[in-house]
C-alpha positions as CSV (number, residue, x, y, z in Angstrom):
1,X,35.4,-10.7,-9.0
2,X,33.3,-9.2,-6.4
3,X,35.5,-6.1,-6.2
4,X,35.0,-5.7,-10.0
5,X,31.2,-5.8,-9.5
6,X,31.4,-3.3,-6.7
7,X,33.4,-1.0,-9.0
8,X,31.1,-1.4,-11.9
9,X,28.1,-0.5,-9.5
10,X,29.7,2.5,-8.3
11,X,30.4,3.6,-11.9
12,X,26.9,3.0,-12.8
13,X,25.2,4.3,-9.6
14,X,23.0,7.1,-11.1
15,X,21.3,4.3,-13.4
16,X,20.8,1.8,-10.5
17,X,17.5,3.4,-9.0
18,X,15.8,2.6,-12.4
19,X,16.2,-1.0,-11.8
20,X,13.0,-0.7,-9.6
21,X,11.2,-0.9,-12.9
22,X,12.2,-4.8,-13.3
23,X,9.8,-6.0,-10.3
24,X,7.2,-3.5,-11.6
25,X,7.3,-5.0,-15.0
26,X,7.0,-8.6,-13.5
27,X,4.1,-7.7,-11.3
28,X,2.2,-6.0,-14.1
29,X,2.8,-9.1,-16.5
30,X,1.5,-11.3,-13.7
31,X,-1.6,-9.2,-13.1
32,X,-2.1,-8.8,-17.0
33,X,-2.5,-12.6,-17.1
34,X,-4.8,-12.5,-14.3
35,X,-7.0,-10.0,-15.8
36,X,-7.2,-12.1,-19.2
37,X,-8.2,-15.0,-17.0
38,X,-11.2,-13.0,-15.4
39,X,-9.7,-10.8,-12.9
40,X,-8.3,-11.6,-9.1
41,X,-10.7,-12.0,-6.3
42,X,-8.7,-9.4,-4.3
43,X,-6.5,-7.3,-6.4
44,X,-9.4,-6.7,-9.0
45,X,-12.8,-7.1,-6.8
46,X,-11.3,-4.7,-4.2
47,X,-11.8,-1.9,-6.9
48,X,-15.1,-3.1,-8.3
49,X,-17.2,-2.6,-4.9
50,X,-19.7,0.1,-5.9
51,X,-22.8,1.8,-4.7
52,X,-25.5,-0.3,-6.7
53,X,-26.2,-1.9,-3.4
54,X,-26.5,1.6,-1.8
55,X,-23.9,4.0,-0.3
56,X,-21.4,1.4,1.2
57,X,-18.0,1.8,2.4
58,X,-15.0,1.4,-0.1
59,X,-17.3,1.8,-3.1
60,X,-16.3,5.2,-4.6
61,X,-13.8,4.5,-7.1
62,X,-15.7,1.3,-7.9
63,X,-18.8,3.2,-8.6
64,X,-16.7,5.6,-10.9
65,X,-15.5,2.9,-12.9
66,X,-18.9,1.2,-13.1
67,X,-20.3,4.5,-14.3
68,X,-17.6,5.0,-17.1
69,X,-17.9,1.4,-18.2
70,X,-21.5,2.2,-18.9
71,X,-20.1,4.3,-22.0
72,X,-19.2,1.0,-23.5
73,X,-15.6,0.4,-22.1
74,X,-14.9,-3.1,-20.7
75,X,-14.8,-2.6,-16.8
76,X,-12.2,-5.1,-16.2
77,X,-9.7,-3.6,-18.6
78,X,-10.8,0.1,-17.4
79,X,-9.9,-1.1,-13.7
80,X,-6.6,-2.7,-15.2
81,X,-5.8,0.7,-16.8
82,X,-6.3,2.8,-13.6
83,X,-4.5,0.4,-11.3
84,X,-1.3,0.2,-13.5
85,X,-1.4,3.8,-14.0
86,X,-1.6,4.6,-10.4
87,X,1.0,2.1,-9.6
88,X,3.4,3.7,-12.3
89,X,2.5,7.1,-11.1
90,X,3.8,5.9,-7.5
91,X,7.1,4.3,-8.9
92,X,7.9,7.5,-11.0
93,X,7.2,10.1,-8.4
94,X,9.3,8.1,-5.7
95,X,12.3,8.0,-8.5
96,X,11.6,11.7,-9.0
97,X,12.1,12.4,-5.3
98,X,15.0,10.3,-5.2
99,X,16.8,11.6,-8.3
100,X,16.6,15.4,-7.4
101,X,19.6,15.5,-5.7
102,X,22.8,13.6,-5.7
103,X,22.5,11.0,-3.0
104,X,24.8,8.6,-1.1
105,X,24.8,4.9,-2.2
106,X,23.1,4.3,1.4
107,X,19.9,5.5,0.0
108,X,19.7,2.7,-2.5
109,X,19.2,0.2,0.5
110,X,16.2,2.1,1.4
111,X,14.8,2.3,-2.5
112,X,15.3,-1.5,-2.8
113,X,14.3,-2.4,0.7
114,X,11.7,-5.4,1.0
115,X,9.6,-3.0,3.2
116,X,9.4,-0.2,0.6
117,X,8.4,-0.5,-3.1
118,X,9.3,-4.0,-3.2
119,X,6.9,-5.2,-0.3
120,X,4.3,-5.9,-3.3
121,X,6.8,-8.0,-5.2
122,X,7.7,-10.3,-2.4
123,X,3.9,-10.6,-1.4
124,X,2.2,-10.1,-4.7
125,X,-1.3,-10.7,-3.0
126,X,-0.8,-7.2,-1.6
127,X,0.0,-5.5,-4.9
128,X,-2.4,-3.5,-7.0
129,X,-4.6,-2.9,-3.8
130,X,-6.4,0.4,-3.3
131,X,-3.5,1.5,-1.0
132,X,-1.7,2.7,-3.9
133,X,-4.2,5.5,-4.3
134,X,-3.1,7.2,-0.9
135,X,0.7,6.1,-1.4
136,X,0.8,7.7,-4.9
137,X,-1.1,10.9,-3.5
138,X,1.4,11.3,-0.7
139,X,4.4,10.8,-3.0
140,X,2.9,13.5,-5.2
141,X,2.6,15.8,-2.2
142,X,6.2,15.2,-1.0
143,X,7.4,15.8,-4.6
144,X,5.4,19.2,-4.7
145,X,6.9,20.2,-1.5
146,X,10.5,19.1,-2.3
147,X,10.1,21.2,-5.7
148,X,8.7,24.4,-3.8
149,X,5.5,24.1,-5.9
150,X,2.9,23.6,-3.2
151,X,0.2,26.2,-4.5
152,X,-3.3,26.5,-3.1
153,X,-4.4,24.9,-6.4
154,X,-2.3,21.8,-5.6
155,X,-3.4,21.7,-2.0
156,X,-7.1,21.9,-3.2
157,X,-6.3,18.8,-5.7
158,X,-4.7,16.8,-2.6
159,X,-7.9,17.4,-0.6
160,X,-10.0,16.4,-3.2
161,X,-8.0,13.1,-4.0
162,X,-7.7,12.4,-0.5
163,X,-11.3,12.4,0.1
164,X,-11.7,10.1,-3.0
165,X,-9.1,7.7,-1.8
166,X,-11.0,7.8,1.9
167,X,-14.2,6.9,0.2
168,X,-12.4,4.0,-1.7
169,X,-10.7,2.5,1.2
170,X,-11.2,3.9,4.9
171,X,-7.3,3.2,5.8
172,X,-6.4,6.1,3.4
173,X,-7.6,8.6,6.0
174,X,-5.6,7.1,8.9
175,X,-2.5,8.6,7.1
176,X,-3.5,12.1,7.8
177,X,-0.8,12.7,10.4
178,X,1.8,12.4,7.6
179,X,0.0,15.1,5.4
180,X,-0.3,17.4,8.3
181,X,3.3,17.0,9.0
182,X,4.2,18.0,5.6
183,X,2.2,20.9,5.9
184,X,4.3,21.9,9.0
185,X,7.4,21.6,7.5
186,X,6.1,23.4,4.5
187,X,5.4,26.5,6.9
188,X,8.7,26.2,8.5
189,X,10.4,26.3,5.3
190,X,8.1,29.2,3.7
191,X,6.8,26.9,1.1
192,X,3.1,27.3,2.4
193,X,1.6,30.3,4.3
194,X,0.5,29.6,7.8
195,X,-3.2,30.3,7.4
196,X,-3.3,28.2,4.3
197,X,-1.6,25.1,6.1
198,X,-3.8,25.6,9.0
199,X,-7.0,25.7,6.8
200,X,-6.0,22.6,4.7
201,X,-5.0,20.6,7.6
202,X,-8.4,21.2,9.4
203,X,-10.1,20.4,6.1
204,X,-8.1,17.0,5.8
205,X,-8.9,16.2,9.5
206,X,-12.7,16.9,8.8
207,X,-12.5,14.7,5.5
208,X,-10.9,12.1,7.7
209,X,-13.8,12.1,10.3
210,X,-16.5,12.2,7.8
211,X,-15.1,9.4,5.8
212,X,-14.7,7.2,8.8
213,X,-18.4,8.2,9.8
214,X,-19.7,7.4,6.4
215,X,-18.1,4.1,6.5
216,X,-19.6,3.0,9.7
217,X,-23.0,4.9,9.3
218,X,-24.1,3.1,6.1
219,X,-24.1,-0.6,6.8
220,X,-24.3,-2.9,3.7
221,X,-27.8,-4.0,3.0
222,X,-28.7,-7.8,3.1
223,X,-27.5,-9.6,-0.1
224,X,-25.1,-6.6,-0.9
225,X,-22.8,-9.2,-2.4
226,X,-25.6,-10.4,-4.6
227,X,-26.3,-7.0,-5.9
228,X,-22.8,-6.0,-6.6
229,X,-22.2,-9.2,-8.5
230,X,-25.1,-8.9,-10.7
231,X,-24.1,-5.2,-11.5
232,X,-20.9,-6.7,-12.6
233,X,-22.7,-9.4,-14.7
234,X,-24.7,-6.5,-16.3
235,X,-21.1,-5.4,-17.4
236,X,-20.5,-8.6,-19.1
237,X,-18.1,-9.9,-16.3
238,X,-18.0,-13.4,-15.6
239,X,-18.1,-13.3,-11.7
240,X,-19.2,-16.6,-10.9
241,X,-16.8,-19.2,-9.3
242,X,-17.7,-22.3,-11.2
243,X,-15.1,-24.5,-9.6
244,X,-12.3,-21.7,-9.2
245,X,-12.1,-18.4,-7.4
246,X,-13.4,-15.3,-9.4
247,X,-13.7,-11.5,-8.5
248,X,-16.7,-12.5,-6.2
249,X,-15.0,-15.2,-4.5
250,X,-16.8,-18.3,-4.1
251,X,-20.1,-16.6,-5.1
252,X,-22.2,-18.7,-7.2
253,X,-25.6,-16.7,-7.1
254,X,-27.2,-18.5,-4.3
255,X,-27.8,-15.3,-2.3
256,X,-26.4,-14.4,1.1
257,X,-23.6,-12.3,2.5
258,X,-20.6,-14.2,3.9
259,X,-20.3,-13.6,7.6
260,X,-16.8,-14.9,8.6
261,X,-13.2,-14.6,7.4
262,X,-13.0,-18.3,6.7
263,X,-15.8,-18.1,4.1
264,X,-14.6,-14.8,2.5
265,X,-12.6,-15.5,-0.8
266,X,-12.5,-12.2,-2.2
267,X,-13.1,-8.3,-1.4
268,X,-16.6,-8.2,-2.9
269,X,-17.5,-11.4,-1.0
270,X,-16.8,-9.8,2.3
271,X,-18.3,-6.5,2.0
272,X,-21.2,-7.5,4.2
273,X,-18.8,-8.4,7.2
274,X,-19.5,-5.8,9.9
275,X,-16.9,-4.3,12.0
276,X,-17.8,-6.1,15.2
277,X,-17.7,-9.6,13.1
278,X,-14.3,-8.8,11.5
279,X,-12.8,-8.0,15.0
280,X,-14.0,-11.2,16.1
281,X,-12.6,-13.2,13.2
282,X,-9.1,-11.5,13.2
283,X,-8.8,-12.3,17.2
284,X,-9.7,-16.0,16.3
285,X,-7.2,-16.1,13.4
286,X,-4.5,-14.4,15.6
287,X,-4.6,-17.0,18.3
288,X,-5.6,-20.1,16.3
289,X,-2.2,-21.4,15.3
290,X,1.4,-20.7,16.2
291,X,2.9,-18.3,17.1
292,X,-0.4,-17.6,18.9
293,X,-0.6,-13.9,18.4
294,X,3.0,-13.2,18.5
295,X,2.8,-12.2,14.9
296,X,1.5,-8.9,15.8
297,X,4.7,-8.1,18.0
298,X,6.8,-8.4,14.9
299,X,5.5,-5.3,13.6
300,X,8.2,-3.4,15.5
301,X,10.9,-5.6,14.1
302,X,9.8,-4.9,10.5
303,X,9.6,-1.3,10.9
304,X,13.2,-1.3,12.6
305,X,14.2,-3.3,9.5
306,X,12.4,-1.1,6.9
307,X,14.0,2.0,8.5
308,X,17.4,0.7,9.2
309,X,19.5,2.4,6.6
310,X,18.3,6.0,8.1
311,X,20.4,5.0,11.2
312,X,23.4,6.9,9.5
313,X,21.5,9.9,8.7
314,X,20.0,13.1,10.5
315,X,16.5,11.8,10.1
316,X,15.4,11.0,13.6
317,X,14.9,14.6,15.0
318,X,12.1,15.0,17.5
319,X,9.6,16.0,15.0
320,X,10.0,13.0,12.9
321,X,9.9,10.9,15.8
322,X,6.6,12.4,16.9
323,X,5.0,11.9,13.5
324,X,6.2,8.3,13.3
325,X,4.5,7.6,16.7
326,X,1.2,9.4,15.7
327,X,1.3,7.6,12.2
328,X,1.6,4.3,14.2
329,X,-1.2,5.1,16.6
330,X,-3.5,6.1,13.8
331,X,-2.7,2.7,12.0
332,X,-3.5,0.9,15.2
333,X,-7.2,0.1,14.5
334,X,-6.1,-1.5,11.1
335,X,-4.4,-4.4,13.0
336,X,-7.7,-5.0,14.8
337,X,-10.0,-5.1,11.7
338,X,-7.8,-6.9,9.1
339,X,-5.3,-9.8,9.2
340,X,-3.1,-8.6,6.4
341,X,-1.1,-6.4,8.7
342,X,1.9,-6.6,6.6
343,X,0.2,-4.0,4.2
344,X,0.0,-1.7,7.1
345,X,3.6,-1.8,8.3
346,X,4.7,-1.4,4.6
347,X,2.4,1.7,4.2
348,X,4.0,3.2,7.4
349,X,7.6,2.5,6.0
350,X,6.4,4.0,2.8
351,X,5.4,7.2,4.2
352,X,8.3,7.8,6.4
353,X,10.8,7.1,3.7
354,X,9.0,9.6,1.4
355,X,9.4,12.3,4.1
356,X,13.1,11.5,4.3
357,X,13.3,12.0,0.4
358,X,11.3,15.1,0.4
359,X,13.2,16.8,3.1
360,X,16.5,16.0,1.6
361,X,17.8,14.0,4.7
362,X,21.8,13.8,4.7
363,X,23.9,11.0,5.6
364,X,25.6,12.4,8.6
365,X,28.1,9.6,9.6
366,X,30.1,7.5,7.3
367,X,28.6,3.9,7.1
368,X,31.1,1.2,8.1
369,X,32.9,-0.5,5.2
370,X,31.3,-3.8,6.1
371,X,27.9,-2.3,5.3
372,X,28.4,-2.8,1.7
373,X,28.9,-6.6,2.3
374,X,26.0,-6.9,4.6
375,X,23.7,-4.7,2.3
376,X,23.5,-7.7,0.1
377,X,22.0,-9.7,3.0
378,X,19.7,-7.0,4.0
379,X,18.1,-6.6,0.6
380,X,17.6,-10.3,0.0
381,X,17.3,-11.9,3.5
382,X,13.9,-10.8,4.8
383,X,10.4,-9.5,3.7
384,X,7.4,-8.5,5.4
385,X,4.9,-11.5,5.6
386,X,1.3,-10.3,4.4
387,X,-0.6,-12.2,7.3
388,X,0.1,-12.4,10.9
389,X,-0.9,-16.2,11.3
390,X,1.9,-19.0,11.5
391,X,5.5,-18.5,10.8
392,X,5.1,-17.2,7.3
393,X,8.2,-17.5,5.5
394,X,10.7,-18.9,7.9
395,X,10.9,-16.9,11.1
396,X,8.0,-14.4,10.3
397,X,9.9,-13.7,7.0
398,X,13.4,-13.6,8.5
399,X,16.3,-15.9,7.7
400,X,16.1,-16.6,3.9
401,X,19.7,-15.9,3.2
402,X,21.1,-14.1,0.0
403,X,19.1,-14.8,-3.1
404,X,16.7,-17.2,-1.6
405,X,14.2,-14.5,-0.7
406,X,14.3,-12.9,-4.2
407,X,13.9,-16.4,-5.9
408,X,10.9,-17.0,-3.5
409,X,9.3,-13.8,-4.5
410,X,9.6,-14.6,-8.3
411,X,8.2,-18.0,-7.6
412,X,5.4,-16.5,-5.7
413,X,4.5,-14.3,-8.4
414,X,4.6,-17.1,-11.1
415,X,2.2,-19.4,-8.7
416,X,-0.4,-16.7,-9.0
417,X,-0.8,-17.1,-12.7
């Protein structure tokens, strides 16, 4: 029976990558129901932070949505449309990168890896966040590189969208080493002129510095949560908790800005949390319960697992090792200011896999025959926990054998309805 299944999969290998749309469809269906129910306190509210309370960090795309909704469009469904469009674009670009050339079956392990696109399936609370803005942009950049179409106009659009993504969430600009790396290899392979590459690299670095400076220069005013939530009420959004969480978390219109991670129940509710307070709360959460901070040390384990299929390729050259280290170094502050470190690990894996897909990395060593059997375990027996507290999902997400991890992912999505 099993040999017949393996034979069938080999015959239909070119169709297998498109199966990635199945978890995308499930995530979208669940999120559609959440929008019908009034939105989600993180997935939706993260996109609705706006500048009605003044120029505050992470408010750019939310203010665009707020402004467009003033034309009479329902802001929740407008936000939903933008989110789903960005995520579908992300999936589509990755599949275009993947399908440009004939690929060894080993690449399917990367495509369906729990640390790549399926991270948001196994951890639905991490889906439809603003991360998809910079991830989709980088996938687009890699695709234009791979198709020899990196024109100055394309680079200008990338820089503009990069600034927008950074003003929408500061984590975006911490991915700058990956963009600069693609500039470097573009010059090396004569796809970008050196002067243009240097100019746009300096521009991206400047945007990164200015964006981070903007985020920490403009402190949210008192009662910022009240002001933003009131602006959404003006757009006919039900933001009050009324016994259940809403896109304003536990906010019930009583005033005040939440000051601790314990009190926060949504992205809007936490906009007044200062960086110093965030660091204190993250440190407290790391060491409050088992494994007492050891969770952060598992980041290396998940990076290793997410990139494991590249072991049989020519990927690990000095220049790519260097960009991997620089990318990890730039992401370091994210592990200090936020507890959902699984997202940062998944973003690093995503960037590095996109580089591998764009550079046409080749399988240089024949994978052992047992890999086809152990590959099933690899795809279903682990995932990256969203949070670094407690033994989240077995041994920090390890040890759920065979289909149990897939079943848990489906159940976790259904429970969010």
